[in-house]
C-alpha positions as CSV (number, residue, x, y, z in Angstrom):
1,M,31.3,148.9,-125.7
2,D,28.3,151.1,-126.6
3,I,25.8,149.4,-128.9
4,L,23.3,151.2,-131.1
5,M,20.3,148.9,-131.8
6,R,18.5,149.8,-135.0
7,G,15.0,148.9,-136.0
8,K,12.6,149.6,-138.8
9,Y,10.1,149.5,-136.0
10,V,10.7,149.8,-132.3
11,I,8.2,148.7,-129.6
12,T,9.4,150.7,-126.6
13,D,6.7,149.8,-124.1
14,A,3.6,147.7,-124.7
15,G,1.9,149.7,-121.9
16,D,2.1,152.8,-124.1
17,G,0.1,151.3,-126.9
18,E,0.7,152.7,-130.4
19,E,2.4,155.8,-128.8
20,G,5.1,153.4,-127.8
21,I,6.0,152.5,-131.4
22,L,8.8,154.2,-133.2
23,T,9.5,154.0,-136.9
24,D,13.2,153.9,-138.1
25,G,14.2,154.1,-134.4
26,A,17.0,153.0,-132.3
27,A,18.2,152.4,-128.7
28,L,21.7,153.1,-127.3
29,L,22.9,150.5,-124.9
30,S,25.7,151.4,-122.6
31,E,27.2,149.6,-119.6
32,G,24.3,147.1,-119.5
33,K,21.6,149.7,-119.5
34,I,19.5,151.6,-122.0
35,E,21.0,155.0,-122.4
36,E,18.7,156.6,-124.9
37,V,15.9,155.8,-127.3
38,G,14.9,157.8,-130.3
39,E,15.2,158.4,-134.1
40,Y,18.0,156.3,-135.6
41,E,19.8,158.9,-137.7
42,S,19.9,161.4,-134.8
43,L,21.3,158.8,-132.4
44,K,23.8,157.7,-135.0
45,K,25.2,161.2,-135.3
46,K,25.1,161.7,-131.5
47,Y,27.0,158.4,-130.8
48,P,29.3,158.0,-133.9
49,N,31.6,155.4,-132.1
50,A,28.8,153.1,-131.1
51,T,28.7,149.6,-132.7
52,I,25.5,149.3,-134.8
53,K,23.4,146.2,-134.6
54,G,20.4,145.7,-136.9
55,N,20.0,146.1,-140.6
56,G,17.2,148.7,-140.4
57,E,14.5,146.3,-141.6
58,Q,13.9,144.5,-138.3
59,L,11.7,144.9,-135.3
60,L,13.5,146.1,-132.1
61,M,11.7,145.3,-128.9
62,P,12.2,144.3,-125.2
63,G,13.3,140.7,-124.6
64,L,10.4,138.5,-123.5
65,I,10.1,137.1,-120.0
66,D,8.9,133.6,-118.9
67,G,7.4,134.1,-115.4
68,H,7.0,130.4,-114.6
69,S,9.3,127.6,-115.7
70,H,11.0,124.6,-114.1
71,G,14.0,124.6,-116.3
72,W,13.6,121.1,-117.6
73,G,15.6,121.6,-120.8
74,L,14.1,118.5,-122.4
75,T,10.3,118.4,-122.4
76,L,8.1,115.6,-121.0
77,T,7.5,114.5,-124.6
78,Q,11.2,114.3,-125.3
79,R,11.6,112.2,-122.1
80,G,8.9,109.8,-123.3
81,I,6.3,110.8,-120.6
82,S,2.7,111.1,-121.8
83,L,0.7,114.2,-120.9
84,D,-2.4,113.6,-118.7
85,F,-4.2,115.1,-115.8
86,L,-1.7,116.7,-113.4
87,E,-2.8,114.4,-110.6
88,N,-1.8,111.4,-112.7
89,G,1.3,113.1,-113.9
90,L,2.5,113.6,-110.3
91,I,2.8,109.8,-110.2
92,D,3.8,109.1,-113.8
93,W,6.6,111.7,-113.7
94,A,8.5,109.4,-111.3
95,F,9.7,107.7,-114.6
96,M,11.1,111.1,-115.9
97,L,14.6,111.0,-117.2
98,G,16.9,113.3,-115.2
99,L,20.0,115.1,-116.5
100,D,22.6,117.0,-114.6
101,P,21.0,120.2,-113.3
102,E,23.6,122.5,-114.9
103,L,23.1,120.8,-118.3
104,E,19.3,121.1,-117.9
105,S,19.6,124.8,-117.1
106,M,21.9,125.4,-120.1
107,M,19.4,123.6,-122.4
108,S,16.5,125.6,-121.0
109,A,18.4,128.8,-121.4
110,V,19.2,128.0,-125.1
111,R,15.6,127.1,-125.8
112,H,14.3,130.4,-124.3
113,L,16.9,132.7,-125.7
114,R,16.7,131.5,-129.3
115,N,12.9,132.3,-129.2
116,G,13.5,135.8,-127.9
117,C,13.0,135.2,-124.2
118,T,15.8,136.9,-122.2
119,T,14.6,136.2,-118.7
120,R,13.1,133.2,-117.1
121,H,11.9,132.4,-113.6
122,H,13.1,128.9,-112.6
123,N,10.7,127.6,-109.9
124,N,12.5,124.5,-108.5
125,W,10.4,121.6,-107.3
126,G,12.4,121.4,-104.1
127,E,12.2,118.0,-102.6
128,E,15.1,116.2,-104.3
129,P,18.4,115.6,-102.5
130,N,21.3,118.1,-102.8
131,L,19.0,121.1,-103.1
132,L,21.7,123.7,-102.5
133,A,24.2,122.0,-104.9
134,N,21.5,121.7,-107.6
135,A,20.5,125.3,-107.2
136,E,24.1,126.4,-107.6
137,K,24.4,124.3,-110.8
138,I,21.2,125.7,-112.2
139,I,22.4,129.3,-111.6
140,K,25.8,128.4,-113.1
141,G,24.2,126.9,-116.2
142,S,22.0,130.0,-116.8
143,R,25.0,132.3,-116.4
144,E,27.1,130.3,-118.8
145,V,24.6,130.6,-121.6
146,G,23.7,134.2,-120.7
147,I,20.0,134.3,-119.8
148,R,18.8,136.5,-117.0
149,L,17.4,134.4,-114.1
150,A,15.0,134.7,-111.3
151,Y,15.3,131.6,-109.1
152,S,12.9,130.3,-106.4
153,P,13.5,127.2,-104.3
154,G,10.3,125.1,-104.0
155,G,9.0,122.6,-101.5
156,R,5.9,121.2,-99.8
157,D,5.7,120.5,-96.1
158,I,2.4,118.6,-96.4
159,N,0.4,116.6,-99.0
160,R,3.4,115.3,-101.0
161,L,1.6,112.0,-101.8
162,A,-2.0,113.2,-102.2
163,L,-4.2,116.0,-101.0
164,D,-5.1,115.4,-97.4
165,D,-2.4,112.7,-97.4
166,A,-2.7,111.6,-93.8
167,E,-6.3,110.5,-94.4
168,F,-5.4,109.0,-97.8
169,F,-2.6,107.0,-96.2
170,K,-5.2,105.2,-94.1
171,T,-6.9,103.9,-97.2
172,L,-3.8,102.0,-98.4
173,P,-3.1,98.3,-97.7
174,P,-0.2,97.6,-95.3
175,D,2.5,97.0,-98.0
176,L,1.7,100.3,-99.7
177,Q,1.6,102.1,-96.3
178,E,5.1,100.8,-95.6
179,F,6.3,102.0,-99.0
180,T,4.7,105.5,-98.7
181,R,5.2,106.2,-95.0
182,P,8.3,108.4,-95.6
183,M,6.3,110.5,-98.1
184,V,3.6,111.3,-95.5
185,Y,5.4,111.1,-92.1
186,Y,8.5,113.2,-91.8
187,D,9.8,116.0,-89.7
188,K,7.9,118.9,-91.2
189,K,9.3,121.6,-88.9
190,T,12.8,120.5,-89.9
191,F,11.8,120.8,-93.6
192,V,10.5,124.3,-93.1
193,D,13.6,125.4,-91.2
194,A,15.8,123.9,-93.9
195,Y,13.8,125.6,-96.6
196,L,14.3,129.0,-95.0
197,D,17.9,128.4,-94.4
198,L,18.3,127.4,-98.1
199,F,16.6,130.6,-99.2
200,E,18.8,132.7,-97.0
201,D,21.9,131.1,-98.3
202,L,20.9,131.6,-101.9
203,Y,19.6,135.1,-101.3
204,T,22.7,136.3,-99.6
205,R,25.0,135.0,-102.3
206,Y,23.1,135.4,-105.5
207,N,20.4,138.1,-105.2
208,N,21.8,141.2,-106.9
209,D,21.1,143.8,-109.5
210,E,21.3,141.2,-112.3
211,M,19.5,138.2,-110.7
212,R,16.7,137.7,-108.3
213,I,16.2,135.0,-105.6
214,I,12.5,134.8,-104.7
215,F,10.3,132.5,-102.6
216,G,8.5,129.6,-104.3
217,P,6.7,127.2,-101.9
218,S,5.4,124.7,-104.5
219,W,1.7,124.5,-103.7
220,A,-0.8,126.5,-101.7
221,M,-2.4,123.1,-100.9
222,G,1.0,121.6,-100.1
223,S,2.0,124.2,-97.5
224,T,0.9,124.6,-93.9
225,D,-0.3,128.0,-92.7
226,E,2.8,128.2,-90.5
227,F,5.1,127.6,-93.5
228,M,3.4,130.2,-95.7
229,Q,3.3,132.8,-92.9
230,R,7.0,132.4,-92.1
231,V,7.7,132.9,-95.8
232,K,5.5,135.9,-95.9
233,T,7.1,137.5,-92.9
234,R,10.6,137.0,-94.2
235,A,9.6,138.2,-97.7
236,D,8.2,141.4,-96.3
237,E,11.3,142.0,-94.1
238,L,13.4,141.9,-97.2
239,G,11.3,144.5,-99.0
240,K,8.4,142.6,-100.4
241,V,10.3,139.8,-102.1
242,Q,8.1,137.9,-104.5
243,I,6.3,134.7,-103.4
244,H,5.4,132.3,-106.2
245,M,3.0,129.4,-105.5
246,H,1.1,127.0,-107.7
247,T,-2.5,127.6,-106.7
248,L,-5.9,126.4,-108.0
249,Q,-4.4,124.6,-111.0
250,T,-7.0,121.8,-111.2
251,P,-10.6,121.2,-110.2
252,I,-9.4,118.7,-107.5
253,Q,-7.4,121.5,-105.9
254,K,-10.4,123.7,-106.0
255,A,-12.4,120.9,-104.3
256,F,-9.7,120.4,-101.7
257,G,-9.9,124.1,-100.6
258,I,-13.7,123.8,-100.2
259,K,-13.4,120.5,-98.3
260,K,-10.7,121.7,-95.9
261,Y,-11.5,125.4,-95.4
262,G,-15.1,125.7,-96.5
263,K,-14.0,128.3,-99.0
264,S,-11.6,128.9,-101.9
265,L,-7.9,128.2,-101.4
266,L,-7.3,131.8,-102.4
267,A,-9.8,133.1,-99.8
268,H,-7.9,131.1,-97.2
269,L,-4.6,132.6,-98.3
270,D,-6.2,135.9,-97.8
271,D,-7.4,135.0,-94.3
272,I,-3.8,134.2,-93.2
273,G,-2.4,137.4,-94.7
274,L,-0.6,136.0,-97.7
275,V,-2.5,137.8,-100.5
276,D,-0.5,141.0,-101.2
277,E,1.3,142.8,-104.0
278,N,4.2,140.3,-103.7
279,L,2.1,137.2,-104.2
280,T,1.9,135.4,-107.5
281,L,-0.4,132.5,-108.2
282,G,0.9,130.0,-110.7
283,H,-1.8,128.8,-113.1
284,A,-4.8,130.2,-111.2
285,V,-7.3,128.3,-113.3
286,Y,-10.1,127.7,-110.7
287,L,-10.6,131.2,-109.3
288,T,-14.0,132.4,-108.3
289,E,-15.3,135.9,-109.0
290,S,-14.7,136.8,-105.4
291,D,-11.1,135.5,-105.7
292,I,-10.5,137.8,-108.6
293,E,-11.8,140.7,-106.6
294,I,-9.4,139.8,-103.8
295,L,-6.5,139.6,-106.1
296,A,-7.3,142.9,-107.7
297,S,-7.8,144.7,-104.4
298,K,-4.6,143.4,-102.9
299,G,-2.5,143.9,-106.1
300,A,-1.5,140.3,-106.5
301,S,-0.5,138.6,-109.7
302,T,-1.0,135.4,-111.6
303,T,1.1,133.6,-114.3
304,H,-0.8,132.2,-117.2
305,H,0.3,129.0,-119.0
306,P,-2.2,128.3,-121.7
307,S,-0.6,125.4,-123.5
308,C,0.5,123.8,-120.3
309,N,-3.0,124.0,-118.9
310,F,-4.3,122.3,-122.0
311,A,-1.6,119.7,-122.0
312,V,-2.3,118.5,-118.5
313,R,-6.0,119.0,-118.8
314,N,-6.3,121.8,-116.2
315,G,-8.8,124.0,-118.0
316,I,-8.6,127.7,-118.9
317,S,-7.7,130.4,-116.5
318,P,-10.2,133.3,-116.6
319,V,-7.6,135.7,-117.9
320,Y,-10.1,137.9,-119.7
321,F,-11.8,138.6,-116.3
322,L,-8.5,138.9,-114.4
323,H,-7.3,141.5,-117.0
324,K,-10.6,143.3,-116.9
325,A,-10.4,143.5,-113.1
326,G,-6.9,144.9,-113.3
327,V,-5.0,141.9,-112.0
328,N,-1.4,141.6,-113.1
329,V,-1.3,138.6,-115.4
330,A,2.1,137.3,-116.6
331,L,3.3,134.8,-119.2
332,G,4.4,131.4,-118.0
333,I,5.5,128.7,-120.4
334,D,5.9,126.0,-117.7
335,D,8.1,123.8,-120.1
336,K,5.0,122.7,-122.0
337,G,4.6,125.3,-124.8
338,I,2.4,124.7,-127.8
339,N,5.3,123.8,-130.1
340,D,7.2,121.8,-127.4
341,D,10.1,124.2,-127.8
342,E,9.8,127.1,-125.4
343,D,8.6,129.5,-128.1
344,A,7.4,132.5,-126.0
345,I,6.1,134.3,-129.1
346,M,3.8,131.4,-130.0
347,E,2.7,131.2,-126.3
348,L,1.7,134.9,-126.4
349,R,-0.3,134.1,-129.6
350,M,-2.0,131.3,-127.7
351,I,-3.1,133.8,-125.0
352,H,-4.3,136.2,-127.6
353,R,-6.4,133.5,-129.3
354,L,-7.6,131.6,-126.3
355,H,-9.4,134.5,-124.6
356,R,-11.4,135.6,-127.6
357,V,-14.5,133.9,-126.3
358,S,-18.0,133.7,-127.7
359,G,-21.2,135.3,-126.5
360,F,-24.1,137.5,-127.4
361,D,-22.8,140.9,-126.3
362,L,-21.1,142.1,-129.5
363,T,-20.1,145.5,-128.1
364,G,-19.4,145.2,-124.4
365,T,-16.8,142.4,-124.3
366,P,-13.8,143.5,-126.3
367,A,-11.1,140.9,-126.6
368,L,-7.5,141.4,-125.5
369,D,-5.4,143.3,-128.0
370,A,-1.8,142.8,-129.0
371,F,-0.6,145.4,-126.5
372,D,-2.5,143.7,-123.6
373,V,-0.8,140.4,-124.5
374,L,2.6,141.8,-125.0
375,K,2.5,143.4,-121.6
376,M,2.0,139.9,-120.2
377,G,5.2,138.8,-121.7
378,T,7.2,141.9,-120.8
379,T,6.4,144.4,-118.0
380,N,3.8,142.2,-116.3
381,A,6.2,139.2,-116.2
382,A,9.1,141.4,-115.1
383,R,7.1,142.2,-112.0
384,V,6.5,138.6,-111.0
385,C,10.2,137.9,-111.4
386,G,11.2,140.7,-109.1
387,F,12.3,143.1,-111.8
388,Q,9.4,145.6,-111.9
389,G,10.5,148.8,-113.5
390,E,13.8,147.4,-114.6
391,L,12.8,145.0,-117.4
392,G,10.2,144.7,-120.1
393,A,10.5,148.1,-121.8
394,L,13.1,150.1,-123.8
395,K,13.4,153.2,-121.7
396,P,16.4,155.0,-120.4
397,G,17.8,153.5,-117.2
398,M,16.2,150.1,-117.7
399,K,18.3,147.0,-118.2
400,A,19.5,146.4,-121.8
401,D,17.6,143.2,-122.6
402,V,16.6,143.5,-126.2
403,I,15.9,141.5,-129.3
404,L,15.8,142.0,-133.0
405,V,13.2,140.2,-135.0
406,D,13.5,139.6,-138.8
407,L,10.4,140.8,-140.6
408,Q,10.9,139.7,-144.2
409,E,8.8,136.5,-143.9
410,I,6.3,138.2,-141.5
411,M,5.6,141.2,-143.7
412,E,6.6,140.1,-147.3
413,D,5.0,136.7,-147.6
414,P,3.7,138.1,-149.9
415,W,2.3,141.4,-148.4
416,I,0.9,142.9,-145.2
417,S,-1.5,145.8,-144.9
418,P,0.0,149.1,-143.8
419,D,-3.1,149.7,-141.7
420,L,-1.9,147.2,-138.9
421,N,0.5,148.4,-136.3
422,I,3.7,146.3,-135.7
423,A,2.5,144.9,-132.4
424,E,-0.6,143.3,-134.0
425,I,1.6,142.0,-136.8
426,F,4.1,140.5,-134.4
427,I,1.4,138.8,-132.3
428,H,-0.4,137.4,-135.3
429,R,2.5,136.3,-137.4
430,A,5.9,136.1,-135.7
431,K,7.6,132.9,-134.4
432,G,10.6,132.2,-132.3
433,V,12.6,131.3,-135.4
434,H,12.3,134.9,-136.6
435,V,14.4,136.2,-133.7
436,N,17.7,137.2,-135.1
437,T,19.7,138.8,-132.3
438,V,19.4,138.6,-128.5
439,I,21.2,140.9,-126.1
440,V,21.0,140.5,-122.3
441,G,22.4,143.2,-120.0
442,G,24.1,144.8,-123.0
443,K,25.9,141.5,-123.9
444,V,25.3,139.9,-127.3
445,V,24.2,136.4,-126.6
446,M,22.9,135.4,-130.0
447,E,23.4,137.1,-133.4
448,D,22.2,136.0,-136.8
449,R,20.7,133.0,-135.0
450,Q,24.1,131.9,-133.8
451,F,25.0,131.7,-130.1
452,L,28.1,133.5,-129.0
453,T,28.2,132.2,-125.4
454,V,27.9,128.5,-125.8
455,D,28.7,125.8,-128.4
456,V,25.1,124.5,-128.9
457,D,26.2,121.5,-130.9
458,Q,28.5,120.4,-128.2
459,L,25.8,121.0,-125.6
460,Y,23.4,118.8,-127.6
461,K,26.0,116.1,-127.8
462,E,26.3,116.0,-124.0
463,V,22.6,116.0,-123.6
464,R,22.2,113.0,-125.9
465,K,25.1,111.2,-124.1
466,Q,23.5,111.6,-120.7
467,A,20.0,110.9,-122.0
468,A,21.1,107.7,-123.6
469,K,21.9,106.2,-120.2
470,G,18.2,106.3,-119.3
471,I,16.9,106.1,-115.7
472,S,18.6,104.0,-113.1
473,P,17.2,100.6,-112.0
474,E,16.6,102.2,-108.5
475,Q,14.5,105.0,-110.1
476,R,12.5,102.6,-112.2
477,Q,11.9,100.3,-109.2
478,F,10.5,103.3,-107.2
479,A,8.4,104.5,-110.1
480,E,6.9,101.1,-110.7
481,A,6.1,100.8,-107.0
482,L,4.4,104.2,-107.1
483,Q,2.1,103.0,-109.9
484,K,0.6,100.5,-107.5
485,I,-0.9,103.4,-105.6
486,K,-2.9,104.7,-108.6
487,P,-6.1,102.7,-108.1
488,Y,-6.3,103.9,-104.5
489,Y,-5.4,107.4,-105.6
490,H,-8.2,107.6,-108.1
491,K,-10.7,106.2,-105.6
492,W,-9.6,108.8,-103.1
493,Y,-10.7,111.6,-105.4
494,E,-14.0,110.1,-106.3
495,G,-16.9,112.4,-105.4
496,W,-14.7,115.5,-104.9
497,E,-16.5,117.1,-107.9
498,K,-19.7,117.5,-106.0
499,M,-19.4,121.3,-105.6
500,D,-20.7,124.5,-107.2
501,Y,-19.0,124.6,-110.6
502,E,-19.9,127.3,-113.1
503,P,-17.2,128.1,-115.7
504,F,-16.2,131.6,-116.7
505,Y,-15.9,130.6,-120.4
506,V,-18.7,128.6,-122.1
507,M,-17.2,127.4,-125.4
508,N,-20.2,125.6,-126.8
509,S,-23.7,124.3,-126.0
510,R,-24.7,120.8,-125.0
511,K,-28.4,121.4,-125.5
């Protein structure tokens, strides 16, 4: 079925700026691809049998893309877990309520799609049992609801307990050493072999024109050089498959790189040949100026998670400077959006607001504009998900992932100046609840805010049913035992802050 998507305004490609905006335009979708984009009346005459979607008073634009998520479905807040420093969270999250992975994936898909996000990258943590079976369930859940998926298996072959965990282990009393020994001493080579086998299995069966399987070692500081280099070698053999790694997320991680390598973690990754056009750094908060130069020169990317970074007290990624240097920066919600609801539009607004920093240079430091930010949630994010040139814009030959956004409240409450372009209006005023229709691969997933692929009420009932069971006695016992490590854990990191530390953004003045 051919579909003619109609919009009062059409954003075809954020990279084209105002030249990429059409008025009273449309896009013809055929066989899962965008066939033609142009003036509505002309396309209507040319394709008289096409089914028309859109009332002519809406915004038609590419579906948004979340370049970094873990597919939790329910947020930490909904699970009763308080937000704190990431390092504390890595212990506290042991209390986290778990649901069936397929159900989690379906919930995450619903939350993304209803807010206009048509693709998400699911970066799995990667150390739980049944990794293959869980991955299969995650993929199945996403397909059932209809979101496009990039999936990366995660995993750490070192530093699962703490950074420099073998030395940290020595500081623990005998009873805690006995408890934590399996977290520190295990067959690391077998883990790496199993990781690569898992990737090959998933890649062979699921990587195709509609879905991507990419690499996702969980941490740069949780991976040996050998692990990362084996991943890089295989990624390049397969045609530069994307590699996604959490890197320099917290000041403690920055300090770890300096302590271990005498340089930034990113500089070390470059030394071992990892920094390349297929590397994406998740978070990338504590980059140095030279790190940014390396990323720009090698064509690497970062994902930016502004609300998450605030929630877990990471800090602020130097996105203004990354953008200025030409680094590809992509949106990542990381299951911790500002509204606790996976609203990608609000998260883009957070990026737009957050990097409007103060200073004395009133002419030489222009802030990011709406098109810069929209690129982060469309074409830039398509790249880190392995869909570069295929997603994120409404152009012939690209995949038909599109959304219609209702404009009545945005533009008539009570009035909006005609001097603003629709991209600026969208970034300043739109919310996920304004998304009316979502199409993925030419298939209508949501229309008039109603899902056509899944019974959301029934899904919610099943989520509540599973959630009501709570965590098992065994999980609670393990989580409570892990809490006993905290005093030693905190002491371990004392003094790590003694390093050069000059922020990119100075938000106020102490003196």
